[in-house]
N, C-alpha and C positions, 0 to 999 in steps of 0.2 A: 270935477271940470272935464269935460270932453276934450279928447285930444285929437287934432287933426292928422290925418294919415298922410304920410309923406308918399308922393308919387315915386314910384320905381320904374326905370326905364332899363330894360335888358338889351345890351348891344351885342350882336353875334361877333364872331371872329370873321377873319378874312375868307372868302369863298364859302362862308355859311348864310343861314338865315334864321329864321324863328325857331327852327328845329334843333338849333345849337343849344336851346333850352327846352329839355323835355317838359312834360305836362305838370310835373311835379313843382317846376318853378313858379306856376300860377297860383302855388299857395302863400306866396309872398302878398300881403295885402296892397292892393292899389297898382300891381305890376302890369307892364305893358311890354310885350315882346316885339321888337322893332325888326323891320327888314331893312337891307341896304336898298337906297334909291338908285336908280340908273345914274351913273355919272361919267361925264365926258371932259371933265376939267383938268387943270395941272396935277401932276402925282406929287400932291404936297399934302401933308398931314394937315396943316392949318386950313387950307382950302377945303379940304374933304369935311373937317369937322364943322366949318361954318356952312357948309352946304347941307350937311347932314342934319345939324340942328335946327335949320330953318324948314327943311322938309319935314323933320319929325315934330315940328312946333314944342320943342321942349320948355317948359315953364322953369322960371327960378327956383331954388329951394328944392329940386329933386334928388333923388339918389340915383346915380348912373352905375350901372353893373356892367363891365366890359370884358369879353372874354379873349384873350390874346390880342389881335389887332384891334378888337373892339375896346379893349382897355386903354390903348394909346389913343384912340379917338376920345374916349371920354375924358382923360387927362387934358386934351387939347381943349375940348369944350369948356371944361372947368376954368380954363384961362380968361374967357370972355363972357362966360354965363355963370352967376353965382350958383352953386350948386351944395346941397347939404353934405354930400360925401361922393367919393368914387370908390366902387369896389372892384378890384382887379382880381379877376380869376384866370390863373395862369398867365399874367401879364406882368408888365412892369412899366415904371415911369421911365426908364431909358431905352433908346432905341437898340443901344449896345447889348443889351441882355438877350435881345432876339437873335441867338447865335447860328441860326440857319438862314438869315437874310441874305448874304453874299452868295451861297449856294443856289438859293432859290431865284435870286436874280439872273443868274447864268441860266438854270435851267428854263426859266420861263421865256428867255429870249431864244433860247435855242429849240425847244419843243413847241409845236403848232397846238396851242391849248384847245381849241375847239375841237380838233382830231382827238386829243387825249380824252375830252369830254365825251365825245361820241363813242369812243371805244370802251371806256369805263361804262357808259351807260348800258352798252350791248353785254358786258361782262357782269353786271349786276345781279341778273336771274341766276347765272351759275354760281356766283360767290354766295348768294342767298341760299342756294340750295347745298353747297359745300358746308357752309357755317350754320346755316339754320337761323331764321329769324328770331328764334327763342334761346339764341345762343349767350355767350357771356355779356356783360354790360361792355366790356372793351369791343367785342366783335360787332354788337349792335352799334356802338359808336362809331366804328370804322365804316359800316355800311352806310349809316345816316351820313355821315361825312362825305362819302364818296357820291351820294344822291345830291347832297347839298352843291358840292363842287361843280356838278355836272349841269346844274341849273344857274350858276353864277355868271356875272358878267365877266369874261375872260378878259378884256382889255383892262378893266378895273383890278382884276386880280394881279395882273402883270405889273401894272403901273404902282401898286401899293408896296412892292418890294423896294423900288426905288425911293417911294416916300419914307418908309421905315428907316431906310439907310440914311438919309439926310435930316432926319427928324432932332431938333435940338433937345428934345426931351421935356420932361417936367420934374426936374429933380427938386424943386420948390413949389409943388402945387398949391393952387389958392384953395384947396379944400381938403378935408380930412380924407386921407386913403387908406382903405382896408384892403389888406392884401389875403387873399387864399390861394395857395399853390401847391402842387403836387411835389412829392419828394422825389419822383422818377421823371420829372419834366426833362426832355432832352432837347427841347425846341426853345425854352426860355430859361435862362440862369436861376437856379433856385436862389431866392434872397437869404441873405444871413437872418433877417428878421422878418418874420411874416405874422399875420394874425392867427392864421390857422394853416397847419401842414396837413395835408391829405396822403394817404398812402397810394397815390396812382400817379399817372403821368400828365400830359398836355391837355388831355380831353377830359379833365376832372369834372368841368361842367356838366358833362353828359354821363360820364361813367360813377361820377359821385355826386350826382344831383341832389340826392337827399341830404347827404352831410353838407354840401354848400348851403341848401336853403335852411336847414335846421341853424347852422351857424349866423346866417344873416338874420333870421328871425329873432334869435337871441340877442344879437347886437342892436336890432331895432328895437326890441323890448327895453334894454338899458337905456336907449336913447330916449323913449318914452317916459322913462322912469325920471331920467334926470330933468327933462322938459317940465314934468309935473310937479317936480320938487321946485324948479324955479319960478313956478306958476302960482305956488301957494303962498 
């Protein structure tokens, strides 16, 4: 019996875009790398989740993969849209686990973000020269993250730290939650129980993309085997 392929949607982190998921992520069957749509609504996770889900035209029964803040949005979407599963990459079902939110709220209120984006954009060629584009996975991830931040909607970036701090969380989510987390993550608390621990930090979706994809592939295969058993 032929098994239907679960659609997979990759939601980037805050200040990021589809580059949050390097090309190896496209090895996941039926995956779509999403981009944040321009947003001018309230600084509220529920409002953002509903707005983005509509813009992205997410179907029921999908697998939502969310990195960092993208995981928060994925959890919130699962409250009103029946999804097959939520895969959290360096993320959490609780806003309290995002330990740098308070500091980032203060920084984003003090710093002129558009000016910071301009300065980082000008510094990019120098940093690429110093580090080299062929450097370590971590340096490549940092450079790519800087590029993504320079292109993000500054007002959205600032407002979402308020949104995270007031998010009620999803401690009892409506979908199965799979957690992939870096043991060295300093931005989101390392969970006591995760489905996969990787030897990396907060940017494991980029620095350990192969490991993330391999784990999700294995999990999807297990899901298909269970579905096939029930279909017999």
